[in-house]
N, C-alpha and C positions, 0 to 999 in steps of 0.2 A: 348542866350540861355532864356528860359521863365523865370519870376522872380518865387520863391516859395511861394504859400502863405501858411504859418503856420497857424496852429488853436492855439486856446487859449491854450490849454492844451500843445500842443507842445513849444510853445515860451515860456511856464513856465519850461517845460526841458530845454528847451535852455540853460535861463537865471538865475535859480536857483542857487542861493548862495551856499557856501561851507556846509559843514554837512556831514552827511550820505544821500545819497540821493537813494529812490528804483524808477526806472519807470517801472510801470506794462504796457506791452505794445500790446496790442492786434494783432492776427494775419493782416496783411495790414497794420499795424499803421504806418510805415515809421519810424522806429526805429533807424533802420543804417544812415538815411539821418540825423535824429535828432543828434544822436551821433556826426557826423561830424559835424554839424552846431554847437554843444557845443565848440566842439576844436576850430573849426577857430574862434566864439565868444570871444572864451580866449587868440587864438592869436593876435586877431586883436583889445582888448580892449584899448581903447584910454588910459584910465586913467592906468590900471595895464596890461600889454602885459606879457606873459606865453610864452617862449619858447616852439617850440614843443617838443623837449628830454626832458621836463622836466615835461610830462605827460605819464603815465605809461598805454596805451591802449592793453587791454588782452580781445582776439577771444578763439576759439574752435577749428579753422582749417589755417592750412597755407594758405588754398585760400580765406577765408574770412579777414586774416590779411594782404593779399595782396591787398586785393579788399579794404578795410578800407585805407590803406596807399593809393591807387593810385584816392581814393575819395579824402582825405586829399590833396595831392599834386593838384590835379584838383582847388580844391577850393581855395589855396593857389593864385595860377595860375591866378584866375578870378579875385580875389582881385586885384594882381598885374597890371591884366588889368584897372585897376579903379586909381591903384594909382602907377604907374613904378617906381617912384624915392624913393619907399620906403625901406629903409635898413633894417627894421626889417622883411618886406615880404621874401626880396631875403635871408636874412638869414635864414628865415624858411626852405625854398625851400633847402637850402643847407645843414641844420639841419637835415631834413625829414628823408636823408638814415641812419643817425645813431639813427633816433628816436625808442623807445622803443614801437614800435606797433608789437606785437607778440601773438603767443599763450604761455598759462601758462606753457606749456610744455617748450618751448624756453627760456621762464623768467627765468623758474629754473636751465636750462643748462646754462644760463650765468651768473646767482650767483654762481652755483658750480664752475665753472672755474673759476671764480675768485677768490675763495677762496677754491680750489680743495686741499690745504696745510694743512687747518684746519680737513677735512677729511682723510686727510692722504691716498688719492688717487693718483694715478699713473696719470701725467697731461695729458699724451697723450692717456685719456681713450677715450673710442669712447662708442656708442648705438647700442647695438643689434639689428639686425633686428629681426622678429617675430619668422621668422624659427630659427635663431640660438639660439634666448631665449627659444623656445619649447624645442629643441634637448639639450639644457644645464639643463633643468628643469627635463626633462626626466630620463638623466644622475643623475643628483646628487641625484635624490628621488632614483632609482634602487642602486646605492651604498648606501645609508643609509638604505633600508629595507634591503638590503644582510646585512650590520651591526646588526641589530636589531636581524634579524633573528639567528645571530652567538652568542647572548645573551643567550641561554636557551631557553627551551621550555613552561618553566613556568612563564612566564612573562607579564605586562601587556600588552606589544605590541604583544603578540601573542593572547590575549585575543580579541585585536581589530580587529586582521586578524578575527578570527572565527565568531565573532558577525558582523563585514561588510566588510569582504574581498570579500566577494560574492561567487555563489556555486563553482567553480574550481580554481580561484586565487586571489591574492589580488588587482585587478584591480580596485575593485568600492572602496578600502580604500585609495589608490594613488591618485585616484582622488577625493576623500573626502578632501586629504590631500591638494593637490592643488588648491583647491576652496576653503576651509577655510583660507589658507596664504592669497591666494587674497582677500577673504572677509575682513579679518582683517587691510591688508594693504590700506583699503579707512577709516579706522581708523587712527587719526593723533596720537596714541598710540598703535600699534596694538597688542605689547608685553604684554602690560597693560590689554588692552582688553581680552585677550585670559584669562590669570590668572585669569580674574573677571568675566567671562561667567564660568569658570571652578567651582567657588568658590558658585555659585549659588545651587550648587546641594549637598553642604556641609548642609545639614539641620542637625541643634541641637536637641537634645531629645526635645520633648514637644513644638515643635515649632508649632504655629497656621498656617492652611495652608493658613489661608486670609491673612498673610503677605508675602506671596510668591509671585514673581513677574509676575507670568503668569493667576492668578486667576482673576483679572479685565479685561484682554481683553479674557477671555473665557467667563465670563459674558455679555459681550458685543458682543460678537457674539450668544451666547443665547438669548440674548435678539431682536436682529435684526430678528433671526429666530423666534424665538416664535410671534413677531410680523405680521412675513408673516404669519403664522399659523392662529392667528386672522383673519387676512382678508382673508383667506378661508375661514374658518368657516361663518364669516357675507356674503361670497358672496352664501353659502349654502342656509344660514338663510333666505337673500331674494328669493333666489326661491320657498323657502315654502311659500313664504307668495303670490307669483304670482296667476292668476286662475287655476285650474289643479296641482297647487304644491302639495306635501308632507304634508300637516300643521302639523300631527301626529310628523312629525320628529322635527316641532319645539321646546318642549321641550327638547329632546335631545343634540341637536343643540347649544342650551342655557347652558346646564350643560358643555358641553363642551369650551364654549366660558369662562364662569366663573371660570372652572378651568385652562385653560391657561391665565386668568388675574391675577390667583390666583400666577402662575408660573413667569411672570413677576414682580411682586410684590415682591417676594421672590429674584428675582437676585439684590435687593436691600439689601439684608440682608447675613449672614453668609453662607460658602457653608456647612456645615452641614446641617441645615435647605433647603436647596434647595436640598439636597441630599436627606433626607428622605421623601421629596413631591414627586418627582420623582419615588422613589422606591414604592410608594403607588399608583400611577397613574393606574386608571381602568376606562375604558370607557365603559360604559352600551350597551346593544343592543339596537338597533332602536325599535318603537313601531310598531305595523301594519298600511297597510293604505288600506283605502277600495279599491273598483273596479273603483270609478270613477277618480282616480288620472292618470295625464298625466305617461304613463311609462317613456317617456322620462326625464322628469321634476325628476321624481323618480332618475332614474339610476344617472341623472348628479349631483342630491343632494348627494347621497350615493358615488360617486366617489369623490367630493369634499371631504367630509368627510372622507373619507380611506386616501386621502395624507396627511390632517390632522392627523390623527393618524397614518399614517406611519413617518412622519414626528415627530413627540412626540418620538416615540417607537425609532427611529433611534437617537435620541439627549441622550433617555435613555441608551440604546446600546452603544455607543460613548464616554457619556463623564460619566454616572454614574453608569454604571455596577461595580464598586468599588466602597468599602468603603474609607472616605480620608486617614484612619490610611495607609493604601494599597499605596495608590498614594504616600503618604511622603515617606515609603518603598523605593518605586520604586525609587527615587530619590537619596537616601542614596546608593542603589546598583548601581546607575550609576555611582557614584562620582568617583571610581577608575580609572575608565573607559572614562569620561570625560577629567579627568587629563591626562591619558596618551595620551589623544587625541591630547590635546592643547600643551601638552610637544614635540610631538612627528611632530607636526607643525612649534615648536618655533626651535625645532630641523634642521628642515628641512629650516627654514629663514636662520638659520646661515650657514650653508653646502652651501648653493645656494649663500649667500652673498659674500662667501669665493671663491668659484669657479667663478665668477665673476670678484671679485680684481683679482684672478691669471691669467687672461685672459686679463684683464684692458677693462672690459666691466662694463657697465649698463645699465637697464632697465626703459622704462619709471615710473614706478611705485617709482624707485631708484628717479631720478629726484624730485619727488615731495618730497620725504622722505628725501634726503639729504640736499634739500631746506628748508624743514621744520627745520632740525636739525640744519642749519646755523642760522635760524632767532630765535633759541628759546633760552632765557638764559637757562644756566645748573640749574637754581633754579627752572623752570619749573615743572608743574606737570598738569596731565589732569583737566581739568575745569578753571586751571590757568594760562594761558600761557604769558609769561611773555615777550616783545622786546629783543633779542640780541641787541649789539652794532652795527652788521650789520642790522640789520631790521631799528634800529632808522635811523642809516646814510639814507638808501634806503626812509624812510619817510620821512626824510630831503628834499632828494633830488626830491621827485615828488612831483610837487604842487596838483596833484592831479591823483587816481586810478580810471578809466574807464572799467569796466566791462560789455560786451555783451555775450548774452545767459546764464544769471546769474542762470537762472531756474537749468542749464543741470551741475553745479556747485558739486562739492564733498565734503565730509567733510575735509580731508588735503586740495583740493584748499583754500575752507573759511576759515581755519583758518592760510593761508598763507596772504592771503588778508588783515585780521583783524590787521596780525602784523607790514606788511609796510604803511598801511593806519591807525596809531595809531592815527593820527591827526584828524582822522573821515572825512577825504577827501574825500569820495568813493563815484562812480555814477556806479549804478547796474539797467543792462536793461535788461528785459526779460519779459515772458510768461509763468507761472506756468502751465496754461494751454495745451502749448507744450512739457514739459517737457517728453520724451519720452526715454530716453537713463536708465531707471532704471537696466537692463543689465548691463550696463557698471558701476552701484555703483553708480550711479548721485543720491542727495538727494533733492526731490523738496521742501521736506519742509523744508528746509533752508531759501527757497525763500516764504515759506509761512507762515514764523515765522514772518517774516518782513512784510509780505504783510497785515496780520491780525493785528500785534502791532506798524507800523507807520501810524501815523495819517496823514491826505489830507492836514490841515490846516498848513498854514508859521508859522513859527515861533519857532520851537524848533530845537534840533541838528539833529534829523531823522523827516523825510517826506516822503510822496508816492504821484507820480503823477501818475493816470492812463491816456494811450492812448488806448481810446476805439476807434476811426473810424478808418475803415476801408477803405484804398483807391483803393482796387484792386478789390472786387467782386460788382455782381450787388444788387439789393435792394433784389429780388429773395431768392439769395442764402445766404445774409445776414439775411434775416427775417426765411429762414429756419433753419440754423445753431441755430439761437437764439429761435426758437421753440422747437428746440430737445433739447439741452444741458438745459433749462430752467426747463425740466420736469425731466428730468434724473442726473444732474450733484450734486450732494451734499455732505456735509462735509463726511457722512459716506462711500458715492460711489463717490468718485471723486475727495475728500478730499478738496474741494473749494463748496462756496455755488457758484451756476450761477445767483447772483441777477441783478440788474439795472446796478451796478456798472463793472458786468464781461461781461456786454452785450455786443458787436458789433453793432456798429453804423453807417450807412449807409454814405461814404465818397466820393465814384468815383463818375464821373461825364461824365455818356455813353451817346453821343446824342441821339434824338429820334430814333427809326425805323420804319416806318412807314409800315411794314409790316404783314398784320391781321394772314399768317399762320404760323409765326415764336412768339413762346413763349419761355421764358427763367423761365419758373416754374421748379422745381426739379422732374424728372423721377423717381420712383421706379420700379422695374420691380422683383418680388418675381417669381420663378420658383419652382411649386409642383413636387416634382421629387418620390413621395409616389405610388407605384402599387399598385394595392387591392381592397378595398372594394368598394360598390357602392356609388356614394354621394346621399344625401338626395335629395327627389323631392323639397321640398322649393328651395334647392339652385341650380340644375338643371334647375329650371325655373329663377333663378335668373342669372343665366350665360347664358342663352338664353335670356334673356332681353337684358345682356349687352354686346351680338354678342361675347361672351365667347366660342370660340369651344371647348367644354373638352366631349373626350366621355365618354359614358354612363358607362362602365363599364373601371376598369385599369386591366393593368399584374399584378398577383400575389405577385410579388417579389420587393424590393429594391432595388435602383442604387446603383453601387457601387460608391466612391469618384472618382476617374477618370472619369466615366461616368457623375457625374454631375459636373466637370469641364468645360468637352468637352460642356456640352449643355449651360452653362452658358458662356463661350468665344464665341460659338456661334449665341448666343444671342447679344453679346456685336458688335461680329462684324458685325450682322447684321445692326445694329442702327448707327455704325461707316459711312456705307455706305451709308446710307442715308441721314446720315449728308452732307458726301462730296460729294454724286454724286447726292441726291435726290432721292425719293422714287417711283419707277417704271417709272420714267423720268415722273413724273406727278410734284411733288414738288420739288421746287428748291431748292440749297443746302442751309446748314446753315451758317447763315452770322457773323462773328463777329468782332469787331471794331478795324482797325489797327492802333496805334496811330502815327505809322510812315508814313503812308498815310493819316491819319485824315481823314479816310472815312471807312466804312464797307467792308468787301471782304468777297467771300466765303468761307468757313473751309477747310483747308487740314490739310493731316494727321498729319503734325508737330504740328501741333494746339492742338492734340488731345492726353492724356493719360492716360493710365490705370493702376491704383493704386491695390495692394492686399497688405494685410497683410502680409504673405510672398511670395516670389516668388518658393518656393524648390516647386517641384511637380505640379505648378498652371504657372508659365510663360511658361515653354514648349507647355503645352496644348494650352495655348493664343497664342503661335507661330505658331501652326499646323493648328490652326483653320482660323487665319489671313491669314494663307499662301494661306490653301483650296480658303479663299475668293477674292485673291487678292490683299490684305492690305500687305505693307511694314509695316514692326513692327520691333521694336530690344529691347532687353531685356537683364539685365545682369542676368543672372540666377544664379550663385553660383554654379551651379548643373551639371552633366551630364559627367564632363570631364572624370572621370576615370573609366565610364561605357562605353566609346568612344573605338572601335575596334583598332582602329591605337594604341592608347595607352596603351591598355592592352598587344598588341603582343609585343610591344619594352618594358616594365616593365615586362614582363616573359622572355625575351631574359635578360635582366640585371641579375633576380634572378637567373637564368641559370649559366651566368658568374660569379655569385657571388658563387654559388652554385649548379651544376649540378645535385644533387641528390635530385631533387625536383621535382615529379612526374610531378605535374600539369602543373606546367610554363615549363617543356621540353617539356611535348606531345603537348602544345598547341604552341610551336615555331615552331616544327616538322610540325605538321596541315597546320600552317600557309604559307602565301605566301615566308615567307622566304626559305622554303625546300618544302613545296609544297607536303608532303606524304597523301598518300590517308588512310581510315581508315583501309582498308585491309594491308595495309602496315606494318601500325600500330601493326595490331595483329601481321601479322607474325614477327615482330621481338619482339613482348614480348613473342612470344612462344620460340624464342632460350633462353630464360632464366626467366622462369615462375615466379622464386623467386626471392627477392633482388629486387633493385629499376630498374626503367626503363634505367637510363645511363648505368647500367652496359648491360641489353640485349641491346642494342644500340652498346656498344662496340663487343661485340658479332658477332652481323650481322653484323659489320664492316668487321669483320676478314672471317666470314664464307658465306655472299652474296655476289653474283656474279652479273654483268651485272650492268645497272643503277641505279638502288637503292643502291646497296652496292657502287657505285662510289660518290653516294651520300651523304650515310652516313660518309663515308669515308673523303670527303670534308668538311662537315659539323664539324667532328670532329677536322679535322686540323685547322677550322677556330676558333671553341672553343677555342682551347688550345692559340692559337696566342690572340684572344681576351683578355683570363683570365692573358694572361701574360702583355697585353697594360694595363688593367685594373690594374695592381700592378704597373708598370713603370709611366703609364701617368697620368692625371687629368681626372677627370668623364665626363669635354663637350669635352675634344678630343674624349673622347671611342665613347660615345653616337654619335657623330658626323660622327666617321670613323663607328659605323654601319650603320647610314643611306645611308652613300656611299658604303660600300662594296657591301652590301645586298640588295641593290638600291628599299627597302623598302618606301624612302623617295618618289622616283618618282613613284611608284607602287600606293600608297596612293594617290599621286596628281591626277592618273587615274582612282577611283573609284567614285561611284557618290560623290558628294561633296567634290571633290577632293581638292583643295582651303581650305575650312573646315578642313578636315583631315590635310593637309600641316600644317597648323596654330596650329591643336594642337601640331603636334610632334615637332613645333619649340618652342612650350609654355614648353614643358617638356626640351626642352634643356636649355630655359631661365630658369626653375625653376634648371634646374642643376649650371646656373651659380652663382644664386643669392647663393645657398647651397656652391660654391667654394669660393664663396667671405666671408663666417664663417669660423672660427676658428676651425670649423671639416671638415674631408675629408674622402675620400674614399666609395666606390659603398657600402659598409655593410649599414653603417650608414645613406647614402642616401635612399637607400630601405626601411630602419626602419623607416625613417621619414615619407616616400610615407605612408607606411601602417599605422603609426600613424593617418593619416591625413583622411585615408579611416575608420579606426575603430572608429575614435569620429565623424562619420557621417558628417563633412567638404568635400568641393568639391573645385573645383577650377572654375568650370563652362567653358562650353567650347567656342571657336572663335566664333566670329560673322562674316558675311559676311556683313551686312549692320550696318553702324555708326548710332549713335545717332545724330548728328548733319546733318543728311541727313533728307528727306521730309520722315520722319516714326511715325506711331504709338509708342510711348515709352511704354513699361511694365516695373514699376518699385514697389519697395517696399514702402509704406508710409514712412517708414523711409528714405529712400533717395530722397522722394519728399521735406523733411522739410526745410524751405526756398524759394522754388521754388513756383511757380506759373505759369497757361496753361489755353487759354481759355476755353478748354472743359475737364471735368476732369469727366471720369468713376470710380468709387470706387465698385469693384468686389469684389465676393467672402463675401460676407458679413453673410453669415448664415452658414461659417466655425467654428469650435466650436473653442473657448478660449484656449489655450496652459496652463495647470496647470498643467507641469510637476515637475515644480520647487517644488510643494507641496508634491511630491511623494518621496522622498528622504528619505534614513533611519538616514539621520540626518540635520534639515531644520537652518538655520543659519538667526538670526535679530540683528540688532546693538544695538537695546535695551533690548529685552528678551534672547540673547546669543542664545544657543545651543537650540535644539527640538529635541532628540532621540529617535528613539525607542527601547523599552526594547528587548533584542534579549536572545533567551535561546538556546544554540546550538545543549545542549544538548538533552533538549526536544524536540526543534525543534518547538519553537512557537515565536512568536515577537507580540506587541501591542505596541499603541503610549504611550507617558508617556503623562502628562498634559502639560509639558515643551513644546513638540509635539504639540499636540492640540490647545494650544496657539496662536503659532507661525505660525503655517497652517492657523489659523483662521487672523492671521494679515497678513500674505502673501497672502492671499485670495484676502483681501479688498486691499491689495497694487498694485497687480495684476489686479483687476477689474479699480481702479484708473487711471493706465496705458495703460491700454487698451480703457477706456474712452476719455484718452486725445491723444491718436494716432487715435480716430474718429474723434475728433476735428482738429486736423492734417490735415486728407483727404480731409475733407470736404471745409477745409478754402483753399485749393488749389483752388479750380475754380473762374476763371473769370466770365463768361459769362454763364457755362452752367454745371450742376450737374447732373451725373445719378449714380443710386444707384441700384446695384444689386446683389442679393443674392438667395441662394436656401436653400430650408427645406424640410424634408421629410413628408410629411401628414401637409398641409398647412391648411386646415380645423382645424385639430387639434391644432395647433400652434398658428390658428387665436384668438380660443376660450380662451386660456391661455393668449393671449396679449390682448385680451378686458375684463378681467376679471373685472380689477377694472377702468373700463372706466369711470365712474360716481365720482371717486375719487375728493371729493369738493375743495382739493387745486392742487394747477397748478402743483406742485411736484407727479411724480407717487410714488407711497410707495416704500420707500427703501425696505421693503424684495422683493417688485418684481425687481430691479434693482440691489439688491443684490444678484438676483439668477439668474441673464442672465448669459446665456452661448456663445452668440454670438454677434455681434453688432445688427442683426437682434431684438435679444431680447431688444434691448432698443431703436431702429428706429419705430419699427414697434408699439409697445401700446403706443407710443407719437403720430403718426400721425392717431392712430385709433381714437384718441380724436377730429380730424379734423373733419371740413366737409366735406373734403376732399379724409377722409380715410373710408368713405359708403364702399368699395370693402373688406374691413376687417371687417367691423362690420356684414355686409351680413353673409360671410363665415362664421364668428363666431354665426350667428343667434343674434347678441344683438342687446339688447333693451335699455340698460342702456343711459341715458345723461349726455355727459361731461358737466363742466362748460360753460358757455355761451362764456366768456373771450377767453378761451381755443379754442373752437369750432369756432369759428368765427376770428380766427387769421390772421394777415394779410398776412401771410404765403401762399404758393400756390405750390400743388403737383399732380402730374398723377399716380395713381397706376396702374400697368399693371401686369393684374395675366397669369403666361403662365405655361402650362399643359408639361410635360416632355415627356410625352407619347400621347400627343394630335395626334388623330387621328390614335393611333393604332390599334382602333377597329373602324367599322363603323356599323350603324345600329342596334346596340345594344350586338350585339353577343361577345361573350370572344373567343377570337383568342385560344383557347386549341388547334385545329387542328393546327392551326401555329406554335405552341407551340414544339408539338408533331411531325411534319415534319423536324423542324429546330433541334430537338433533333437526329433523324435519321440522319439529314445530317451531324451535329457534328461527331458524331458515328460512320459513315462513314458505316453505315448499310444501308441494301437494301428496296429501295423503292417497293410498290405495282405496281407489274408487267402488271398488267391490271389496266386500267384506261378511265373513259370515255374522259379523256381529250387527249387519246392519236392519234387519228384521227385527232384532230384538232393539236396539236403537229405536226404530219407528215406533216399534209398539209402547216403549216408555215412553217419547215425548207426545205421544198422542192419547196418554192415559188420563182420566180424569179424577180426582181424587173424591170417595164415594162421600165425605165429610164434609165437603168443599163450606158446611153454611157454621162451620165451628172455628175455620182457620184465620178469620179476622180476632174471634175471642183469645186473649191471652191463657197461657198456660199456670200462672200465678198469680194470684191478687192478695193484694194486702185488704186488711180488715177496713182500714181507712178508704181504699178504691171499691170495697164491697158496697159503702154508704152511698156512692152514687146510685145505684140499683133498687134503694129503699124508696117507699112509696112519699112521692113530693110533701106532701102535708105534714111530713116530719121536719123538713126543712121550713115551713110556712113562714114566713119571717124575718128569714136568715138566708134568701136566695141569694145575696152579696157574696157571703161568705164560703157558700157551699160550693160556686164558680170560679172562686178565687185562686188563682195561680198557687204552685207550691211555693211555700219560703223557705230557702236556699240560706246557706248559712253566710251571713253579712261579710262583705272583706273590713280587715281590723282597721281601717282608717275610718270607717261609719260606723264602727263599733264605738271608738274613742268618742267621737262625736255626739253620736245621738241616745249612746246608751241602749237598752235590750228593748227589742221589738216584744210583745204581747206572746209571740209564739216562743221567743228563745227565751222570756221570762217563765214561760211552763216547763220548757226544756229543762232548766237551773232549779225548779222545784222536783221535777222528779230526780235531778240529776241527786239532790238531796235524802229523797227520802231513801234513796236506791242505798246510798252509801252510810245513811245514820245506823251506828249499834246500839241497837234495842237494849232493852232492860227496864224492871219495873218500874226504876227510879226514874227513869226520864222524864225530865224537867225545864223549861225553859231556856234556863241557864248552861243544862249540858247541850241543848241544840244549838245554841248560838258557839260553845268551845268546839264541837265536832265541824262546825260550819266551817268554822276559821281552820280548824285542823286542815279540812279537805282543799280550802284556796293553798294551804303552804304545801301541803303536798300535789299540786297542781290538778286536781280533780274536776275542781271548778275555776272560771278566771274573774277577775277582780271586777269586771262588771255583772257577772252571775253574782258574785257574793255580794254585792253592793243591792243587787235586785230582790233577794230572799227578805221577806217579810217573816220575820222568827216568829213571830208572835202568832201567824197564821198557822206557821206547823207545829209550832205548840197546844194550839187550840184542839188542831185533829187530834194528837194525843192523849190530850185532858179529857175526851170526849168519851163516850161509852164504846165506841167503835173502834178509838185508839188504844182504849185500855184492856179491850180484848185481844189486840194484838200482839200489847207488850205479853201480856200472861200466855199468849199460843205458847203450844209444845212445838210449833217451826214455823216459821215465816218464810216465805219466799219471793222475791222482788224480782221484776223485769223478767218474767219467763218468758220465753221466748216458745211459740209450738207453729206447728206445720200439720194442716190433716188435708184430708180430699172428700169434695163435696161433688155430688153429682151435676153434671154440668146443665140439667134442664131444674134442677132446684133452683141454681142463681139464672138459668136464662129460661124460664119456662116458654117464650115463645119460639125457640129451636127445635120443642119436643118432636114435630112428626120426623121421623127420619134419623133421632138420635136417642141410642138407645141409653140405658141406665150405667152401663158398666165405662161411658164417657168422664172421665173427672177432671176437676180443678182444683191444684193444690190453694190452701189459704193459707195464708203468713200471717200471724199477728203477736203483739207482746203484752204479757199479762202483769197491770203494776203490780199487783201485790196479790199473792195466795198465802191464805191463812190456816195453817192444818191443826183443828179442835179436836180432832181426834177419833169426832165421830161424822167429819166431812169437811169440806173446804169451804172456808168465807172467802168469794172474791170480791175485789176491791179495784174501781178504777177511780185514779184523781182526775179531774179536770180544774183547770186554772182561767177557764172560760169567764169574761164578764158576763153576768147574767141582768139582761135587759128587760125588763118586764116579768110575763110569767115565765117561772121556773118549770112548767110543764114541757111547753117548747124544747128546753137540755133533757128533759128524760125523755120525750120522745124519739128526740134524736140519737140518742146513743144506747135505746132500749134493744135495738136488733143487735148492736154492737156486743152489749152485754151478753146474750143470749148467745151468740157466738162461742165467747170464750167460756161460758158455762160448758157449753157443747164439748168444744176442743178438750177441756181439764179432763172430762167425765171419759171423754173418747179414748186419751193418751191413760190415763190413771187408772180408768177402771174405777173411778171414784164419786161420788157421789157430791155436789155442789148445793149444800144446803142454804147458802144465800149469795145474794149477788148487791153488791152496794154500787152507787157512784157517788164520791165524795166532793162536793164543791166549796173548793177555797174560797171563789169569791162570797159566799153568805154563810160560809162555817158550817157547812148541812151537810147531814149524809142522807143520802135516799136510797131504799132498800127495795129491791123488784122481784 
């Protein structure tokens, strides 16, 4: 094994002594390797060795824990190879199986199981699965609400329902209770937190508004917004100073800037003063301008000033529309309501806990809280956590606690770590820039506090070590990531200063690639989806000069979201094909470095990933476009399952079995292939009883209808009764499989287009029922209710996929799924998609520090508005969301090893570019915080940054921007290529608006008659009556393979082998058949050809060398295990030991698997068509030559055959003679050189035959 070369910082992290150590490890810095090496160093320390079971190693996933255990085991084994007699190391291998290398939840479970009696838990308790927990939560909540409703009509609960329940039912309040319960449980003291945040609204008489917990946060948000307004006005002021600018506006704008600066100053003072100033704000009218003023500049200045005024007036409306005393009164009014809400949540928590205990269940949240309860001394209180005896015992047991991915920790988990590492012996490793699990209530600020607090110098009990060297990515990617994030990431937006300490440092070692046409710079594709206004002359000239084919006018309307996704997906598909196949046959495929092969190789589909912020509604569009482009792809979509017709049909049948008086499911079943009634037949059934349920009409029809329809209905009703009885007697899985079998619907689905996929969906429904049956819940009604709950919540299960992620496919995944992974080529797509700020729109917002932020709702007067608490929390949540999105972008860009391609679409790119370039000449590295805080998509961060680079010229040209960025930014070493694409490129030509085409399409869509008389009528008639003069060859293919041509050879070549001649093509068999039956003859032949193709040839090649190389091919996944076992090494060696094989090994050059395409006259291949067919009519012939040996004076052509030879070998010779003649002819046509000899080598006979 290659010896690891550690950096100085890595050595520090590996060897650092006891105490509290935080390792901030950037993307690709080898943090897991460092963690393993630190453990090995402790285990093998000569002076003070530590047993592996005295180390507590905590991760966040089971797979990460298993990988960690395996790595440690391998490292111990390597140490044993050096010192096989070491009893200590042998003991460590034994102890490894019981060592505490686990997830945090598994560790908590172990502590609980050892001390269950102290919690008064049933010792046989088990962890509820997600489905079971969801059903139980819903059941408990509904029972609680029923109880609350029964307590009377004039109660705080009823008031809660009226204010926050929703328009038609109480579902919104139920969801709020569940969400608040889960949020509170992320706090070590959930009940106390709920009580405390309710008290925030218990405002005393005469209390100063500035003492309330929300004021400072509101002021912080105001400050950032006002700074943005000031920047906008400064941009307007600059435009007034340029030649032709509206200079008379300068006084107005300077007054506006002065006003904004005064507001900014007042943000430091009391709220009352700020309110009074906002109340008196007034903007003066702009002064008149002369006729010599440039109208474009004048309008741009006015637009900028109007935007600033709009922002100020918006702040005034949202925040300062009511005096301070009214704001305080709002809080007082809400105190009883918020108290009722928090009490309701606590009541629910108690009821849910009782229900779980009754069933002997715990959920994952319980694992943390029960463990915390065991580790806390009874005298503990919030902010003063005292370790219990159990915690002290654990602290003494573990020499050190090592935590991976510490940035994803929550407050409960962090408290547990503090209690068991009370000696300060804790090693935490992570990267706060990769904390992307806020939706799981992770607390990145726990990492940040330590990051900012701990010194980097040695000597103290607390220390920070930075691992910034990235061993994953090429320099171009490292430079690009640093360039972007140094400009956009700040403590205000991003929660961290992206300074030199946070920057990535190039540490990979990619061999030089001497290939001029390939570069590894970062590509950015921007798709303009706007239709409408004409582009300016300046921009048209620019696009013409830069070879951008953009129509002079565009269609009037904007594109819908699905169309935008498809256009972007198509663009990505085209670029992928170029990288894998080369562009138009001219450029070679993109090369990537393969460490296992120690050389560059062409990129394959498996090397490429497409990352999306969310796969919902995006992944399926990408899959569709890739399928149309012939690109194999795989995605775990997580959506679309419940929309599948086969799933809907079976669920409808289950609903009818549960309750047949449901009209829509019943009619769906009757109309489906299960019964197959027509619309007319359904109408006749309804006429039997127009009133009442359709089920009653169906029963009536069973009595009165005669003939086939009546028999169908009777049979269905009889089956329905039997199935309903079965549902009461048998379990759910038996019912579902019985329905599949008796209705034949499972087989029917298999015969539909995409049948395997549809059957997989039906099996998934059966599997879901199996999971349901494994819970403590039973019955068809509850199962259907659970499924409906999933659908109503917007969740989905994802449809089955025909391709697996381990095959040679392009993977499409969310950025979250990609965390911890790396890929040679990364496309980050959908960068123009807006951020999801839905969490900011709830009726009551939650924050760990500021508590609850409700709207004040008056159900009688029917109005609502946000309280100051909600304004503060909404502002805080917005910045936390932006910080999370920024970290998500960082994760996405750092997945790439060799090539990074960014794509995004925007509507009106021209207008967007003007916004992106607004502060291009900012003197600092960092883009103004107000700009980054105002971002609504990833492009709003990426493009303003790239626009300041010298490669950002296309953006500056679009914006007509003349500002100059700082030279340090402008000439930064990162490399970019910006590609502008128009969604409607070529929609109209010659500058004509396609209005007539639009009108025509509207008529077609509406099925309206077109003009009967047209100047095209005669042309159309002529075209429709035209006959193709060469109709004889229409049925003949334009392209043939050599194998297909064998069917044109004389039949005597195949005498004695007619069975094989007409045998169907052998397709690749499914994996499950491969495992059972081994390989077929054809597949064994493929395996031999693969080995011959990839053998490294040298004059000393022998049987042992071949054996070792074949094993290497298996390890490099060139051949499968089945193929490995099928190879007869002796047969391969026999060829190279023979005369022909020795010539191959000594040859000047040997080419293998040589593809060719030649053009042959049709009449040569199809002489019967000769009359009327010219010699200029050709057919393309394709083939692949197994081996072409260049001996200087000509080629030797070899074709390998693994056929089993039965009887006379002359039959085989005759069979392949014409094929080798074609091969020789192709070589001579393509190369212009002679093929001096052609050989057929028969592996079955170990025989070479010369033609």
